[in-house]
C-alpha positions as CSV (number, residue, x, y, z in Angstrom):
1,S,11.1,16.8,4.3
2,I,12.1,15.0,7.5
3,S,15.0,12.7,6.9
4,R,15.4,10.8,10.2
5,A,11.8,10.3,11.4
6,V,10.3,6.8,11.5
7,R,6.8,8.3,10.6
8,I,5.6,11.8,9.7
9,I,1.9,11.3,10.5
10,T,0.6,8.8,13.1
11,V,-3.0,7.7,12.7
12,S,-3.5,5.4,15.6
13,K,-7.1,5.0,16.8
14,V,-8.3,8.0,14.9
15,K,-11.8,8.3,13.5
16,N,-12.9,10.1,10.4
17,L,-9.6,11.8,9.6
18,R,-8.9,13.2,6.1
19,I,-5.3,13.9,5.0
20,S,-5.4,15.8,1.7
21,G,-3.1,17.7,-0.7
22,L,0.3,17.0,1.0
23,V,3.7,16.1,-0.3
24,L,5.5,13.9,2.2
25,E,8.9,12.3,2.0
26,G,12.0,11.2,3.8
27,C,11.4,8.7,6.6
28,S,13.9,6.2,7.8
29,V,13.7,2.6,9.1
30,V,15.1,1.7,12.5
31,P,15.1,-1.8,14.2
32,G,11.7,-2.8,15.6
33,C,9.6,-0.7,13.3
34,G,7.7,-3.4,11.4
35,A,3.9,-3.6,11.3
36,Y,3.9,-5.3,14.7
37,G,7.0,-3.7,16.3
38,K,6.9,-1.6,19.5
39,K,7.6,1.6,17.6
40,G,4.8,0.8,15.1
41,P,5.1,0.8,11.3
42,A,8.0,2.5,9.5
43,A,6.0,4.5,7.1
44,V,5.3,8.1,6.1
45,I,1.7,7.6,7.3
46,G,1.3,4.8,9.8
47,G,-0.6,3.6,12.8
48,W,-3.0,1.2,14.4
49,K,-6.8,0.8,14.0
50,P,-7.8,3.9,12.2
51,Q,-11.5,4.1,11.3
52,G,-12.7,6.2,8.4
53,L,-9.2,7.4,7.4
54,I,-9.0,9.1,4.0
55,V,-5.7,9.9,2.4
56,E,-6.3,11.7,-0.9
57,N,-4.5,13.8,-3.4
58,C,-1.1,13.3,-1.7
59,E,2.3,12.6,-3.0
60,I,4.4,10.3,-0.9
61,R,7.9,9.7,-2.0
62,N,11.5,8.8,-1.1
63,T,11.1,6.8,2.1
64,A,13.0,3.9,3.5
65,G,9.8,2.3,4.9
66,S,6.4,2.0,3.4
67,G,4.3,4.9,2.0
68,I,1.2,4.1,4.1
69,L,1.1,1.2,6.6
70,V,-1.9,0.9,8.9
71,T,-2.7,-2.1,11.0
72,K,-6.4,-3.2,11.3
73,P,-7.9,-0.3,9.4
74,V,-11.7,0.0,9.2
75,N,-13.4,1.7,6.2
76,S,-10.1,3.5,5.3
77,E,-9.3,4.7,1.8
78,V,-6.3,6.0,-0.2
79,R,-7.5,8.0,-3.3
80,N,-5.8,9.8,-6.1
81,C,-2.4,9.6,-4.6
82,K,1.1,9.2,-6.2
83,I,3.3,7.0,-4.1
84,Y,6.9,6.1,-5.2
85,G,10.4,5.6,-4.2
86,T,9.6,3.5,-1.1
87,G,11.7,0.7,0.4
88,G,8.6,-1.2,1.5
89,H,5.1,-1.4,0.2
90,G,3.3,1.5,-1.4
91,V,0.1,1.0,0.6
92,H,-0.2,-1.7,3.3
93,Y,-3.3,-2.6,5.2
94,A,-2.0,-5.1,7.7
95,D,-3.4,-7.8,9.9
96,G,-7.2,-7.5,9.4
97,G,-9.6,-4.8,9.9
98,N,-12.6,-4.4,7.6
99,G,-13.6,-2.5,4.5
100,G,-11.9,0.2,2.5
101,G,-9.7,0.5,-0.6
102,V,-7.2,2.0,-2.8
103,Y,-8.6,4.0,-5.7
104,N,-7.1,5.8,-8.8
105,C,-3.5,5.8,-7.4
106,E,-0.2,5.6,-9.2
107,I,2.3,3.5,-7.2
108,F,5.7,2.8,-8.6
109,N,9.4,2.2,-7.9
110,V,8.6,0.4,-4.6
111,G,10.9,-2.2,-3.0
112,S,8.0,-4.6,-2.1
113,S,4.4,-4.8,-3.3
114,G,2.6,-1.8,-4.6
115,A,-0.6,-2.6,-2.6
116,Y,-0.5,-5.2,0.2
117,L,-4.1,-5.6,1.4
118,Q,-4.8,-8.0,4.3
119,L,-8.4,-7.4,5.2
120,P,-11.9,-8.4,4.1
121,N,-14.2,-6.2,1.9
122,V,-11.3,-4.3,0.3
123,T,-11.2,-2.8,-3.2
124,L,-8.3,-2.0,-5.5
125,K,-9.7,0.0,-8.4
126,G,-8.4,2.2,-11.2
127,C,-4.7,2.1,-10.1
128,H,-1.5,2.0,-12.1
129,I,1.1,0.0,-10.2
130,H,4.4,-0.6,-11.9
131,H,8.1,-1.2,-11.3
132,T,7.7,-3.1,-8.0
133,G,10.2,-5.3,-6.2
134,R,7.4,-7.9,-5.6
135,S,3.8,-8.2,-6.8
136,A,1.9,-5.2,-7.9
137,A,-0.9,-6.2,-5.5
138,T,-0.8,-8.8,-2.7
139,L,-4.3,-9.5,-1.4
140,W,-5.4,-11.8,1.4
141,T,-9.1,-11.0,1.4
142,T,-12.7,-12.3,1.3
143,N,-15.3,-10.3,-0.7
144,G,-12.6,-8.2,-2.3
145,Q,-12.5,-6.4,-5.6
146,V,-9.6,-5.9,-8.0
147,V,-11.1,-3.9,-10.9
148,S,-9.8,-1.8,-13.8
149,N,-6.2,-1.6,-12.8
150,E,-3.0,-1.6,-14.9
151,F,0.0,-3.7,-13.5
152,N,3.3,-3.8,-15.2
153,H,7.0,-4.4,-14.6
154,T,6.5,-6.3,-11.4
155,M,8.7,-8.9,-9.5
156,L,11.9,-6.9,-10.1
157,S,13.6,-8.4,-7.0
158,S,11.6,-11.5,-6.1
159,R,10.5,-14.7,-7.8
160,D,7.5,-15.5,-5.5
161,G,4.5,-13.8,-6.9
162,G,3.4,-12.1,-10.1
163,A,1.1,-9.2,-11.0
164,I,-1.4,-10.4,-8.3
165,Y,-0.5,-12.7,-5.4
166,G,-2.3,-14.0,-2.3
167,A,-5.8,-15.6,-1.8
168,M,-9.0,-14.0,-2.7
169,N,-12.2,-15.8,-1.6
170,N,-15.6,-14.8,-3.0
171,S,-13.9,-11.9,-4.7
172,L,-14.2,-10.1,-8.1
173,F,-11.2,-9.8,-10.4
174,E,-12.2,-7.9,-13.6
175,G,-10.9,-5.6,-16.3
176,N,-7.3,-5.5,-15.2
177,Y,-4.5,-5.1,-17.7
178,C,-1.3,-6.9,-16.8
179,H,1.9,-6.9,-18.8
180,D,5.6,-7.4,-18.4
181,C,5.1,-9.0,-15.0
182,G,7.3,-11.6,-13.4
183,D,10.5,-11.0,-15.4
184,T,13.4,-11.4,-13.0
185,E,16.1,-10.9,-15.5
186,R,17.6,-7.4,-16.0
C-alpha cells in the first residue's frame, strides 16, 4: 500500500507486459495528473502507448485516481480483475489507440464510469459493473462489442448518461442485463 504515490506501476511505451495476481491500492491525485497532464494519469496502473499490456487476476482498490488509465493503448486487455473504491474511472483507455478489451471484471464503487473506453475495436465482455458515479460504461468506438455484461446502480452522482453512454458506430450490443440505472435520488 502506497498512500502518496500518483501511480504504482507506469506502463509507458511497454510491449507485451503481463501484470498478474497483485493487490494494489492507495494512490493520490495531485494537480496536473489527468490523462493528458505532464505527470501522466493519476491511476494505480497508468501510462502512455502500451502495446500488448495484459492486467489479469488483480485487485485494485481504494485510490483517489482511476484504477487503470492508459492513453493510446494497442491490443491491451484487463481480465478477471476486481476494481473498486476509485475516485475516477475503474478502467480508462484514453484518446485512441486500437484494439483490446475488458473481460470478466467486477468494477464497483467508482466515482466516475466503470469502464471508459475511447478507442476502436474494443470489447467489454462478461463484466459486472455497479454502483458508479456516472455510467457503467462510456464508449466512443467503432467496431466495438458490449456483450454479456451486467450493469446496475449507475449514475449515482451525475445525470448525464445511463448504463451505457457515448457513441458506438458499427458495433455490437448484445445480451447485457441493465437494471436500477439512472436513479439520481438517494
